[in-house]
N, C-alpha and C positions, 0 to 999 in steps of 0.2 A: 235388717234395719241399717239404714243409711247413717253412720254415724258423723257422717259432715255436718247433715242436718241437726242431729243434735248439738252435737257442739255449739252450730251457731245460736242456736237459742239458747243453749246453758250461757254463751258468751253474751249475749245482746246485756245492754247496762243502760241507764238514765243518764243522757250526756248533757250537761248544764253548761261548756265552754266549746265554743265556736271559733275556727278561724275565720276571716274575714275571707270567706270564697263563695261564690254564687254556687245554687246548684242547679246545673244547666235541665232546662227543660225536658230532655230526653231521661235525664234517671228520676225526675220528678214524675213523669208519667209513668216510667215504670212503678215508682214505689205507689202513687195513686192506684195502677193496675191490679197490682197486687192485695192492697187494700179491698179493692171492690168485688174481690174474688172472695172475699170473708162469706162465710154462711151468714142467714137471716131467715127467719122462719118465715114458710111460706115463700118464699126469694121473693117478698115483698121490696129489699133493698132500699127501706123509709133512712136514707140519711142525703145529707148533701155536704159537703167539703167546701170552703171558702179557702183558696189560695193567698195567701197573705206575703207579698214581696215589699211593698211599700215600707218605709222608716218608720213615720209618722203612725201609721196603723200599728206597725209591732210595737211602739210605744206604746201606743194610748192599750194595745190586749195585755202588755207587760202589766200597766197599771191596774186594769182591770183584775189582772189574777194578782192582785195585791203588791203589789212591785216587784212581783220577779224579774229583774232587770236581765236574766238568759235570755228570756224570750225574745226580747229586743234586739238581743244580739247575733241572733238565728237569722241567716240570709232567709228563710223561708219557714213562715207560720201558717198551719192547716187550723181550722177550726172545723171540726166535727160537728154536724148540726144534725138530729134526731126528729124525723116528722112523725108524730103521734100518729096522725090522721090515717097515713098509710098501713101502717101497722092494723091500726082500727079498722079499718074497712073486713077488713077478714078476721079478727082476730078479737073483736069488742073491744071492752075495757082490758083485757090483759094483756092486749095487742099494745093497747095505748100505755099502760104504764109500766109493763115488765118486758115484751118481745122489742120492742124498739131500742130499749135499752142496752141489752143483750146483744142484738143487732149493732148496733153502734160500736160496743166494747169491740166485738169481733173485728170489725174493721179498723180500729184503732189500735189493736194488737197488730192486724197483720201489716200496716202502716209502719210499725217500729219496727218487724222484722225483716221488711223489705228493706228500709232504710239503711237497717244494721248489715242484713246480707250484701248488700252494694257500698259500703265503705262511709254510711254518715251513721253522726250520733243524730238520738232523739230522746223525748223525755214529755209522757203522759202529764198532761197537766189539768188536773180536776178541780183545781183548788182556785176558784173565779167568781166576780160578782157573776152573776149571769146576766141580769139586767145589763148591767154596763157591757159586757162583751157584745152581747147583742147588738147594742146601740152601735158597738163600733164599727162592726161588719154588717149592718144592716137586716140582722135575722129576721124575716117576717113572724110575723105572730102567732103563726099555727107551726111553727118550727122553736127549738130547742138547741140551744149551743150547749154541746157535752164534752167536750175535750178541747184541749188545743194544745198542739202538737209544735214547738219548735224543732227544725230539722237543720242541720248543718255538718260539714267536716267537724270531727272533733277535734280541737288543740292542744288536747294532751291525751296519754295513752290513760284508756277504759279505767275505773278503780276493780279491785279485786273482787270477788263473787262476794255479795253480802250473804251471813248465816240467813239459815231456813229452816225450821222447823222441821224435825224429822218426821219423814212419812206417816210411823206409828202413834205420831200426835196426831194426827191431822186425816189419814184414812180410817175408814168405818169399812170392813168386810162385809157384805151381805145386809146387814143391819144394824140399827144402834142397840 
């Protein structure tokens, strides 16, 4: 086991305070590349990612996310969109209602980890008005915005690790 990788996984935190520094295109492309390497059911890759740098659009996304102002303060914000029809082509209703969400969740987590590993902070935002977010970045009707991810250099050290439930509370061996 590569201890460095485990350390990176364990040290990732949600970041909500960002420096006023842009994210270079090369770093953003690397983060996205890592995101797109996420597994997806049947390798359907039923996702689209809207990259938002425009300040006005970031502000509107912040408002769509129930006024979580730190979203607007990040130099770049990603809007992860699910494409249910692409999963449904192969997996019918289960693809449309479950696999597409699992796939975009895996993509989102990969993005968060990649950002952290190369020195950026990010936060997975799921609390937002879906219709308002859809209108802000013109998401087509056949797609669904499922996550907003602000990314930037953290303006302060990451907080310590938050408590987690003990493995004995959440792991069931063999059967319930």
